[in-house]
N, C-alpha and C positions, 0 to 999 in steps of 0.2 A: 503495501499500500504504500502511494507516495504521500512525502511529507504535507502536502498541499488540500490532498485528501482529509490528513489526519485532524490537519486546523480545521477542515469545515465540519468533519464530525464534532468534534469538540465545541466550534462553536454556536451550531445549533444545539446544543443538548446547554448549554453557559450562558451565551450569551457574551462572549467574552468582545465581540466587537462593538455591542450596545454600549457596554460600561467604558469600552476604551475609548468611544467618540464623550462620553458622558465629561471624562476624566482630560479630553483636550477642550473641551468648551470650559470647564469650569478656571474662571481667573479669582487671584487675590487682591482687591483693593490695596492701594497703595500711598501711604500717609505715613505721620511722623510715629503712629502709634502701632503700626504693622508688624512689629518686633514681637507683639503679645500673641499674636496666632501663631506662633512655634510654640507655645504652652502646652496645645494641646497635644499637639504631635510625640511632641517629647514625654510627654505624662505617658500616652498612650507606648509607645517603644520602650519607657519602663518597666510597663506592666506585661510586657511582652519579655522584660526579661527575670520581671517573676516567675512567668507561670514556666519560661523553660530550665531555669535553676532550682525553681520548687520540683520539678518532676525529676532533676536529678538526684537532689535530697530524698526524694520520698522513696527511689529503689531502696534505700537501707533505712532511713527510718523506721523507727518501732515504736508505735504510739502507745506504751503504757508505762507506768508511775516504776518498772521494775529496770527496763530497757532504754526507757527515751536517752537519758543523759550517757549511758555506754556506747549508744547507736550515733547518737552526736558526737562523740569521744572517735570513738571508731573513724564517723568520716575523714574528720580533722588530720586521723591520727597514722589510719592506712590508708583510705582512699586517696588514688591520685588525684593530688591534685582536689580533693574535698574540701581542704582547709580554703583553699579560695572559690570553691564556689558557694560555699557556707558564707563566707565574708560578702560575696557579690550579692547574694541573696538580699543579707541584712543592711547592705549598703542602698542598693535601690529601691528597698522597700522607703526605708527613712527618705532618698531624694524624690522618689514619685510623692509620701504626701505633702512635700515639702514645693514641690511644682506642682500639685493640686491645690495650693494653699494660695499660690502665686497667680495659677489662670482663675480660680474663683475670685479673688480679687480685682486681677485687672477686666475680667467681665464685671465685675459691679461697678467701678470705678469709669468704667467706658461705657457701660448701661446698655451692655450688648442681652439684656434680657427684656429687652422692650419687646412691645408687641411686634411680631407673632412669636417670639423665638421665651414666651414664659416656659416653655416644657421642656425647653432646651437646658434653661438653667433648672429645672426644677431635677432633671433627671443626672443633670451636673452635680447638684445638690446631694442626690442622694447617694452616685458615685462615690464622694467625699466620704460619707459616713459609713461606707461602705470601707472604704479604705481603712480607716479607723478603726472599725472590726476586726480587719485582715490584720492591722497589727496588735491588736490586745490579745486577739484567739493567738497570731504565731510567737506574741512572748513568749508564751508558757511553754513551747513546745521543746526545748533543751531541759526543761524538767531541772532547771538548777535552783540555787539558793534563790538568788535576786530577782529571779522571775515566778517562782513560787507567792514569797510573800508581797511583791505587787501585785499580784494575780488575787490574791487574798484581800489586801487592801482594797483594790479597782471593784470586788466584787463586794465586800462589804460596805463600799459608796453605791452600788447599785440597788442592796439590799433596804436601805431605809427611804427610798422613794415611798410616798405616800400610797396607800391602798395595795398597790399592786409589789412592794418592797421585797416582803418576805417570798413569793410566787416566781418573782424573777431569780432573787438569790439562787433558790434551789433549780431551777431551769439551768441558769449559768453553772452550778457547782453541780449538779448530777446528784446533789446531797445538801445536806446543812455545812459540808468543811471541806475544801479545796483538796481532794485525791486522785486518786488514778482514774475516777469517773470524770473528774473534771478533766484532766487530762484528755482521755479519749473524746468527749464533747466536744472540746475545741479544736482538737483533730481535725472532728466532724465537720465543724464549721469551717474552719481554715483550708481545707482541698474539698468538703463537696459544695454544703448548702452557699456559701458565700463566693466562691468562683460561679457558681450556675446564676447566682440572679447578678452578678454582675455582667456575665457574656449577654444577657439579655438588653440590660441597662445600658450597655456601651454600645449592643446593635441600635438601640432606640434613639442614642441620642447621637451618632452617628449617622443614623436616617434623618434625622432632624435638623442637623449640619448640611448635610448635602439639599434637603427640601427647601429652606429657607439662606443658604449661603453664609459666606461671614458678615458678622455685623459691621455697619460702618460707624464711628463715633458720631451723636448728634450733632457738634458742629460742622460734616464732612457731608451729611446727607443735602442731598440735590445736588450738591458738585459735578463738575465731571473731572472725576481723579482718575490717574494712571493707574492700570493695571497690570497684573503679572498673569501669567500661565500658571496654572496649579500645575499642571505637567510639561513638560521637565522640569521648571523654573523653582519654584515653589519646594516640588518634592525634592529636586537635590541640594537646596538650602537645608529643607529638613534632615535629609541624609546625613550633611555636613554636621549638623549639631549631633544628630546620635552616635555618630564616633567618636565625635569627643566627650560624650558622655561615658561610651565602652571604654577612652582611656582613662577619665575621671574615675571612674569605678575598679578600673583597673590600680589605678594607682590608689585608691583608697583604702583598696583589699590588701595587698599587699604592702604599703607602709602602715596602716590600721587596723590589723585585721580582727574579727569578731571573735574576741575571749568566750569560753565557755562557762569558766568561773567554777564555783562548788556544788554537788548535788544536790539536789532537794533536801532536806529532813522536816518533815513535819514538826517535829519534837524539839528542835533548835530555838532559840531564839533568833527572833526576827535581825535584821543588819542593820545597824546604826546609817541613820542618812538614805533610810530607802525611799524611792520616788519614782515616777512612772517617764517613761519615754519621753523625750521633750515635748511632742505634740498634744501629750495629757500636762505637763507639766503646767501650763495656765492655769487652769483648773485647779488643779490639785492645792496649790500654792494658794488659791484665792479662799478654799475651804478652810486651810488651817488661819486665814486674816479672819473670819466669821467665827464673831462669839459661839460659846455653848449654848447660848439661850438667845430669842429676841422675842422678847414678851413671853407669851405662852408656849413659843414653838421651837424646838431645835435647829440652831444657826447650821447645822449641815444639810437640812432638810430644805430650810429655806435656800440655801446657794443653789443646792441644785436641781429646786425647782424655778430658779432664775434663768440657769443654763436651759434648762429645757425647755422654757418658755422664747427664750431669746434663738435657742437654734430654731424652731419653729417660724417665727418671725422675720430670719433670715430668710431661711426658705422660701416664705410668701413676698417677699420682696418685691419682685414684677406685678405682683396684686395689690401693693402697698403703696409703690410709689406711681401712682398714676395721676401726673402733672398732665396740665390740658394741652401746657404747650412741650410736643414732641422733643424740641430742641434745648431745651432746658428740664432741669433736675429740682425738686426744689431741698436748697441750701443744707438742711436738715442731715438728706439723706447721704448727701456728701462727708456733712461734720459729725455723722455715726460712724462714717465707715475708715474715717480719718481715726477718731476715738479707740473705736474696736483693734484695728491693727497695733496700735501705741500702748493699748492695754495689753493684747497679746504677748507683744515683744517684751514689752518693762518686768512683767510677771515671770515669763520665761526666764530672763536674765537674772532674777532677784532669786526665783527658784532653782536656780544652780549656783549660786551665790549662797545663798541662803547654807 
């Protein structure tokens, strides 16, 4: 069978020609904020790194309290380049969440959530929440002392939520305490439940981006902007960013390999100065400053409720920012966004210095 016949056979079933034609027609507007468009592609690339390295680690990992720590130790000491794969997986997870936060705030400040892109913002925010869930569930999997007690503290915080706290605590832990059942449950979340939800949301998110195109900042709407072909021009620039990201990941993994620590001992005292990963640190530090009681309520409960309400309002920003003039936003939204960024950065720094 000739190559042309094979190509025609594949094209009739997968419509490759149609997809290629769509890619050729897609264009990217050029303005002084165009650089922020690359964050979406970088986030998708880092997620792909997570998938590939996660599958490689999964070949050797054993999700039980008796074997988890030893299996990770085996990966790092016996499996060829196992230490490198694990370090790349851990570093890319942190960079993924960092790019997600930057992508989210760039969308917010450029008002890229405006009509008709409300659902694009909504799916993007859900992906950010799920990425935080990936970070929380994956942190316990090495079953070391730090991850064990950090998970205990994190699930304790979930347990103080009014009405559903106790049920949520038992659901997360698989019982009343952090045990091997918790590890198995978190493993299931990390490699099955969350990836399945993420795959669906990414597909919807990308579909919405294709349907509505890339948003133009309000001040450029209606202007005759220069445009760049997405393929190959913009794609090749994306590719350069991905190659640089691989270099950064390799350097971080080689110079600062991810440590394993000591195996978890449920009967040992919690290590001094225990704290969560950096992306949860601003919330953790805030809860430390809240008084034990505020009037007749527990301070920790008030703090958690404030964060939950704040997250819900942030999710609904496209429906709250309904300015009559689509070219301008209400100054209060810009001010709130700036204050939130400053607050997160300040509390994170204080958390590391405290």
